N, C-alpha and C positions, 0 to 999 in steps of 0.2 A: 219682500226678497231682498238677501242680499248677495251680489255678485261681485267678482276678482277677474279682472282682466291683464292679463301679463303678456309682454311682448318677449318674445325668443329670437334673439339676434343671430344672423348665422355668424360662425365661428371659421377664422378665417387663419391656416396655418401660413405664415409669411417665411418659415424654414422647417424643414421637418428635416432631420439628420437620423436615420435609424443606426442604432451606434451595439446592437446586441439582440441574442435572443436568449430567452429562457429556457430553464430544461422543459417546463411547462407548455412551453411555444408561443408565449407572450414575446411580443417583440418589445425592445427598450427603444426609447426615442428620446432627441433632442430637440425642441421647437419652440421656437417662437410664435405666440397665436396674439391675434387681436381681433376684434367684433364689427361688425358692419350695423349700420344702422336701416337695414334691410332683414326680414323676418317672419317669423308666422307669429301668430297671438293664439295665446290660451284662455279659454272664459271658462270659470268655474262658478256653480250656482249649486244650492243645497239640493240632494235628491236622496231619491230610494236606490241603496245600491250604488254603485260606480258604472257609469257609462261614458261613451264616446264616440262624436259626432263629428264627422272631419266634413269641411266644406273649403270653398276657396278653389284659384284658379289652378292649383297645382294639387286639389285631393286625390285624383283619378289614382287608382291602386294601392293608397295608403289604405293600411289595417284598420278597423275601428274597433276588432278584438282585445282579447290579452296580449297579443303578439307587438303591438303597440308600447314605445317604451314611456309615452306619457302617461297611458292608464297604469303601466306597471308602478313609475315612480309615484304618482298619485295612489295608488295603496298603501306603497312602503311609508308615504308622509303621513297618512292618518289610518292607520291600519281599523278595519269594522266600519269609519263613515262613509256615510252614502253622499255622493256628487256626481252631478252631471257634466262633464266637460265638454266643451267644443272648440274642436282645432281649426283655424282659419288659414288652411295653408298657403305660402307664397313662396316659398322656397321648394326648388325639385328635389325631389328623393334620391336616395343613394348617390351624392353628388359632390362628398368631399367636404363640406362645409358645416358639418355639424347639426344637420335640419334636426334629426330625431332625439341627437343628444340635450340640442337646446330646447326642443320641446320637452324632454322629461324635466329638465331643470326648472322650466318654467311652470310646468304642471306642479311638482312638488313645492315650489315657492308660493304657487297658487293655493294651494291645500293648506298649507301651514298660515296663510293671508288669513282664509276664511273660517278655518277654526279658531283663531285668534280673535277675528269681528265677532263671530258668533251669529245673531239674527240682528245685530244692531246697525244698521246703514250707516256707513261712515263714505264719505267721499276724501279721493285726492290720493297721493301716493302714499305707500306703507314699505319702510325699509326691513327685512326681517334680520335679528341679531346674528352677524355673522358667524357664532360661536352654534348656534341651534341649527345652520347647516351642517358645518364641520362635522360637527358630530354623527351627521349621518354619510358622510363623505367613503367610508367601508363599502356601505352597503350600495351606495350610489355605483361606487366603480364594478361593482357583479352585476348591474344593469349593462354599463359601457364604459368604456374606460376615458372617454371623451365629457362624460355626465360632468363630474365635480368641475372640468374647466369652466362649463358653462353656468353654474352656479353664482358665481361672481362676474358678469362677463365684462372683464376690463383686460387691458392687454398683462400677459404674463409669460414665465419659462416655464415649459412641461417636460418632465423629465421622469424616469422609468418608464410605467407603462402608460404615463401619463396621470399617475395621481399625486406626483411630485412636484409642486404647485407654488413658483414663485412670484410676487407682483414686479413687474418691470416700469419704467418709466418709458414710452416710447412716443415718438412726436405722431398727433395724428396726420392721417396719410391719404389723400384722395384717391379713391382706388374705382375700376370698373373689375364688375366679375361678369363672369361667361362662361356659361353650361353649353354645349351642344346637344343637351337633348339625348344625352347616351348615360346609360347608369352601368356605373362601373362596381363590380362586386370586389368589396375589400380582400376578400380572402385569395381572389383569384390575382389581385394586383402584388400581394405578397408572395405568392409561390412564383411570380416571375424574377421576385427582385435576386439578383444574382450572387450578392454579399450581404449578410445580417449585421455585419461588423465593419461600421464606418466613422471616423471621426465625428467627435463630437463638436459645438462650437467652443469658442474660448470659456476657460470656468469666469472669468471676468469678461462682464460684456461693458463693451467702451460706452461713453454717451450718447444715445441714440434719441435725442430730445430735440434735433433738426431733422426736416423732412432728407434734406439730403444727405445727410451722414447714416441715416436709418436705409435709405434707398442702396445707398453705398455699401455698407455692412451686408447688409440682405443680397446684394448682388455677388459678394465671396461666400457667401452660404449655399445651402442646395435643399431641393427636396428629392430624397433618394427613392422615393417612392414614383416620381415624375418618368423616370425610363421605362419600368414594369409596367406602369399604365399606359402607355405609348403603346407598348408592345401589346397590350389587350384589347386598347382604342386606340388606334393611331390617328383620327380622328382629332383628339388633344392636341399633336403636334402643330396640327392647321390650326386650330384656336392659339396655341402661344404665339404662332404666328403673326395671325391676324391681329393681336392684340399688341405685340411689339411694333406692328406697323404702324401705329398710330402716332398721332404726333404726341410729342411732351413725355411718351413712354419712358419711366426709366427704369423699369425691371418689368419682365412677364414670367409666369410664373403658376403651377398648378397648387392646389392649396388640397390637404389630406391626401386621399389614394384616389383624389380626381371623381369625374370628369371636371368638375368647374376650376377654372383657370382666373388669375386676377392679372390687373396691369397696376401698377405704382404709379403716381405722378406728383409734381412739385406743387400745381396748382389746380384746384377745383373746376377753373374753365378746361383746360386742357382735359380732365378727365370727364368732363360731360361731352364736350367735344367727342370723345372716345365713347362713350356711350350712345349717340347720336349715331355716329357711323357705325357702330356696329349693330345696331337695330336697322339701320336704312341698310346692310349689304348682307344682313345676315338675317330678317326677320323670321326666321325658325327656331332659330337659337334665344335661350332663355339670356337676357341681359339685365344688367344693374350698376346703378353705381350709388356712390356716397364716400365718406368719411370713415375711414377704419380709426378705431380707439376705442373708449372707456363708454359701455351701453349701459352702465349701471342703473343711472336714474332713467333712463326708458324704459328699464326691464322691471323695474320696483313694481310688486305687483299694486293695482290700483281698485280700491275698494269703493265701491255706491250701492245702489238700489235699483232693481231692475223691477 
């Protein structure tokens, strides 16, 4: 039996400028996005009808019914096809790092890869033609504005409501990711936003191919949702302070609408030391580390025989 395994990396908003609000209520943004080497994993096998099993250390509370974005994306990728999906959950839910959106994108890629493989076992990674994915992007936006960002998990600039995507060249940067185990509802954060009309990033980005240059540029940027998120969940301010206090941290910021925060470092050694310290000092928090950057190859569907 053919089986497809797809990695769903965490999506990190290095900056997030809220620049307006449309008449339909959607907020406009300007965001630099990168991806982490930590994430969830989707496994897809042929089956009767569509089903989803959720397991792993962060599975508690994650729905396995039609409200799950991964299952909805699978149905969109191959209407009428049967498949049994397993979601191995490692990212905390409702945490501002695009776990649900990345899962949906991975399920979508996995279903397309399964259909392409048929029942002939084949091993190794398989890249999907970019135009195949882009043709479905409008429908995927309807699932969630972050889903198209996760189709090709490489550094990008997202504008509009998240559907205007441009690849950018960013230096790979060591990071620590921290979530205090507090779920933050995105609508509550946007409701606490004082102004939806804020300046975007420069039209033309500088050269960000150097780690120090990238961190310096990001320090002059913002996450406009950080302050309203802190008003909803004050512990975010403590997390940011703890990250900033680690040796070598060049920038501490919240990702997305929270509550996951990140710290950027110029060396992997300093980032790992921060991971170790935060694990030790806050054993109840979710802490992970790795180099943010292009996760396209790790996220390619891997096809084999079960």
